[in-house]
C-alpha angles and dihedrals in degrees: 000000000000094000091048090050093051093044089052093046092051092048093047094051089047092056091048091054096041100045103018088239124169115258097251095047091048092049091050092049093047092047092054093043094052093037092228112164104165104115091207092055091047091048093050091046090052091052092047092050096044096048093044091050091045092058098034096126093051092043092051091049090056093045094047090052091060097036097056128172084026124057130217089257090061091066126090116264100257098050090040097058092039092054091051091052091045092052092049094050096043101038105029105026110030126350097196116135092222092058092047091053092048091051092048091052091048091050091054090050094049100041101023124255092259091063092053099038093094092056100039091106091052092059091066095042092054091062092058097050119114104208093198093063090054095056098036094087096047124104118258103264092046090050093048090047090057095042093049095033099241134127112266092238090057092050089054091047092052091049089056094043102043107015123252099281097047092040091056091053091048094047094048093050097041089059087064131072111259121227120282118250131192130200114214114231108228090181085079101044143331113295096250091053090050092049092052094048092049094045090050086067090058094256111144116207134182121206118242097226099210096052131068106230106003124119134181116231110240102170142353132169094214137021112291091234089063096055122105089232091060092047089052092051094243091140141014123221099234133154118249091241092055090050089051092055092055092048092048088053086057100190116201128221113277092016123144106235130188112203110193123197085013105163135136086030110240093122095040095052093047092048089051090049093051089049091048089234092298128126121017134294117193110195122199129195132160096223126078089199092053092046088056088057089046091054091050092050096045091050091046092053094048100246117162104172098065133105129180136216128186106221143129108252092207086076134051108291122233089247139109103196139124107215130207087208134019117189119192124190100172129191110281142172090265091224088154095058104050090121091063099030105037093163090065096069094060092053093056132085129187088265093056094083091054091054091047094048090056091054091045092051091050091051098048089048091055094042093053089065091069098052113105121220110285087016126125137243118200119194122189140166136178090229130101097205123117092221093062097040127024094020092052091050093045092052092047094050092051090054094042113042089170088073121075131186112247132191113283110220141225089049112214102130134071121268118273119260130253091042095301090129095160090066121081132228124193126193131193094233093052107029103028093234141083118310104260147170128202133178129181121204131185124211105222125209111261 
């Protein structure tokens, strides 16, 4: 099992580096490629990959200190990803010499001794490094970036956005995995029946008081995806912030709803649930692969009022509808989800948010065309940056005086910045969920 897990972890990290894939997609691809089916091996590989990616900047600092004058990026792909895993397991997880020797032997077996022969000396040097001496001489933001596992540019950005004290709390918490939440699917059965069926499988849940059907996972004796309740579609694993966005949208029965950037389907299936499968939801996503996932999820959750279109929402959509509600969850930098998607933070630069905000502005502009008079437009991201949130809304409102910000309820987040108090912001260190932004706008009759 251990060898399979390490083989899978090495292959997954290799796909991430080669193709800039997301962690989950790379793990799925590597699992199929290697034909590994043992859930324990897959689970361990996932932990190895996630934790290594989470601490990548600190790991690379340690490796570069022993590889001088080379750097970790000068090495071939196999030894490079193995060394990162090795450092995590020997410096952050368990510093025992026996474990280090076992991992080194396993690396030679998986990759071949000839691939590791040029870095054999490094394996011993790593064990003698004192990380504290390496960071002691660095300036404050670099040091904090290493200690909280974030890029230095992002630490500086958070200091400007939140202030030093609040930024430190945010950075420390966003390096951790936030709690798991589930949304009960009342399309399948009444809520009390669902609760009983789920609890019978020894899954302990705690109600989120401000939201209708959202529960925090307290305890489970096996992965939620392996429960009978999950297989039956009795619940959806969905972050609290995402559930909030759907409830703020507040679709009514028999509404016409346009759900843009809809895959993988969490929003769509909750909107359908709130509408009790009445009316019509038209879901748009640019990716055929993602729409396949959307179809699987919407079928699994028992929705019957949904339709999908593959299209790029930056351009005019192949639709002729006037919607009571348009909900847009555009691509973003995901700066609010680094705890769950640690690979994302190393792909970004400080210019990434500017590129994203341009795309987001193009999308909200297109989406506004489909909102009927007295209809609503809901905009949300899982990012905490100004550029992707308040600044997008400010720009849109200046160009479209017929739209007005309205109160977003239920109210569980903090007010938006720059005076946009009717918007909501959520942060991992305050709300125990993804960092998130949501705004609700109404198109008033001229």
